[in-house]
C-alpha positions as CSV (number, residue, x, y, z in Angstrom):
1,M,-15.7,-84.4,92.0
2,N,-17.1,-85.0,88.4
3,E,-16.5,-88.4,86.8
4,F,-13.4,-88.8,85.0
5,L,-13.4,-91.2,81.8
6,W,-10.5,-92.9,80.2
7,P,-10.5,-95.1,77.0
8,V,-8.9,-98.4,77.2
9,R,-8.4,-100.8,74.3
10,V,-8.3,-104.6,75.2
11,Y,-5.2,-106.3,73.6
12,Y,-4.3,-109.9,73.2
13,E,-1.9,-109.6,76.2
14,D,-4.9,-108.7,78.4
15,T,-6.8,-111.6,77.9
16,D,-6.5,-115.2,79.6
17,S,-6.8,-118.7,78.0
18,G,-10.4,-118.3,77.6
19,G,-10.3,-115.2,75.5
20,V,-11.5,-112.9,78.2
21,V,-9.8,-110.1,80.1
22,Y,-7.9,-111.8,83.0
23,Y,-9.5,-110.3,86.2
24,A,-6.5,-108.6,87.7
25,N,-6.1,-106.5,84.5
26,Y,-9.3,-104.5,85.3
27,L,-7.2,-103.2,88.2
28,K,-4.5,-102.0,85.9
29,F,-7.2,-100.5,83.7
30,M,-8.6,-98.8,86.9
31,E,-5.0,-97.6,87.8
32,R,-4.2,-96.1,84.6
33,T,-7.4,-94.0,84.9
34,R,-6.7,-92.7,88.2
35,T,-3.3,-91.8,86.9
36,E,-4.7,-89.9,84.1
37,W,-7.3,-88.5,86.4
38,L,-4.3,-86.9,88.3
39,R,-2.4,-85.9,85.3
40,S,-5.4,-84.2,83.9
41,L,-5.4,-82.0,87.0
42,G,-1.6,-81.2,86.3
43,F,-0.3,-83.6,88.8
44,E,2.6,-86.0,87.8
45,Q,3.4,-88.7,90.3
46,D,7.2,-88.7,89.6
47,R,7.2,-84.9,90.3
48,M,5.1,-85.4,93.5
49,L,7.7,-87.8,94.6
50,Q,10.5,-85.5,93.9
51,Q,8.8,-82.2,95.3
52,D,6.6,-83.7,98.1
53,G,8.2,-86.9,98.9
54,V,5.1,-88.7,98.5
55,I,3.8,-91.7,96.5
56,F,0.2,-93.4,96.3
57,A,-0.4,-96.9,97.6
58,V,-3.6,-98.9,96.9
59,V,-4.7,-100.0,100.6
60,Q,-8.2,-101.4,99.9
61,V,-10.1,-102.7,96.9
62,E,-13.6,-104.2,96.5
63,V,-14.5,-105.4,92.8
64,S,-17.4,-106.8,91.5
65,Y,-17.2,-108.7,88.1
66,L,-20.2,-108.6,86.2
67,R,-19.7,-109.4,82.5
68,P,-16.6,-110.2,80.4
69,A,-14.7,-107.9,78.1
70,R,-12.9,-109.8,75.2
71,F,-10.0,-109.1,72.8
72,N,-10.2,-105.9,70.8
73,D,-13.3,-104.3,72.9
74,A,-13.2,-100.8,73.3
75,L,-13.9,-99.8,77.1
76,E,-14.3,-96.8,78.9
77,V,-13.1,-96.5,82.6
78,S,-14.5,-94.2,84.9
79,A,-13.1,-92.7,88.4
80,R,-14.9,-90.6,90.9
81,I,-14.0,-89.7,94.3
82,T,-16.4,-90.7,97.0
83,R,-14.3,-89.9,100.2
84,R,-11.5,-87.5,100.5
85,G,-9.5,-87.9,103.6
86,R,-6.6,-85.9,104.8
87,A,-4.1,-88.6,103.8
88,S,-6.4,-90.8,101.5
89,L,-8.8,-90.9,98.4
90,T,-11.4,-93.3,97.9
91,F,-12.8,-94.0,94.3
92,Y,-15.8,-95.6,92.8
93,Q,-14.8,-96.9,89.4
94,E,-16.5,-98.7,86.7
95,V,-15.5,-100.4,83.2
96,R,-18.0,-100.2,80.5
97,R,-17.8,-101.6,77.0
98,L,-18.4,-98.7,74.6
99,S,-20.3,-100.5,71.9
100,D,-23.2,-101.2,74.2
101,N,-22.7,-99.2,77.3
102,T,-22.7,-102.4,79.4
103,K,-21.1,-102.2,82.9
104,L,-18.5,-105.0,83.1
105,V,-16.9,-104.3,86.3
106,S,-17.4,-101.8,89.4
107,G,-15.1,-101.3,92.2
108,R,-14.2,-99.1,95.3
109,I,-10.5,-98.4,95.5
110,K,-8.9,-96.6,98.6
111,V,-5.6,-95.1,98.0
112,A,-3.3,-93.7,100.6
113,C,-0.7,-90.8,100.3
114,V,2.4,-92.2,101.7
115,D,5.7,-90.7,102.8
116,A,8.1,-92.5,100.4
117,V,11.1,-92.7,102.7
118,R,9.3,-93.8,106.0
119,M,6.4,-95.5,104.0
120,R,3.8,-94.1,106.5
121,P,0.7,-92.1,105.8
122,A,1.2,-88.6,104.8
123,P,-1.2,-85.6,104.1
124,L,-2.0,-85.1,100.5
125,P,0.0,-82.5,99.1
126,E,-1.8,-79.0,99.8
127,N,-2.1,-78.0,96.2
128,L,-3.7,-81.3,95.5
129,F,-5.9,-81.3,98.3
130,K,-7.3,-77.9,97.3
131,E,-7.7,-78.8,93.7
132,I,-9.9,-81.7,94.4
133,A,-11.7,-79.9,96.9
134,G,-12.6,-77.3,94.4
135,V,-10.8,-74.6,96.4
136,G,-7.6,-74.4,94.1
């Protein structure tokens, strides 16, 4: 998969008492980017729940915090699939400050496809699986 990029602006609400982005908010930025990546492929998560009965759940996160972002910074968050399983996707993601292209945060996030009723692993919907495999 090619790298998907999504812009994020740091708002005051994203920062801690020291004026830097609170560490957990980077996970939110990464989540938004994965959601927008999915949307860019034509898949809406609410429709997938209704039509396929599946949701996505983060099951593993490994994050490295390298440099701080601050209020009003313009960031760019990337997402790239590094592993595609039948019921999971592993992403490599980075957060960069646009003004100087400094890498601030990097991470590997594993997301499982889950049957929304049973809350057990479920295969990725076939149309999504084919789309990200380059077959669809």
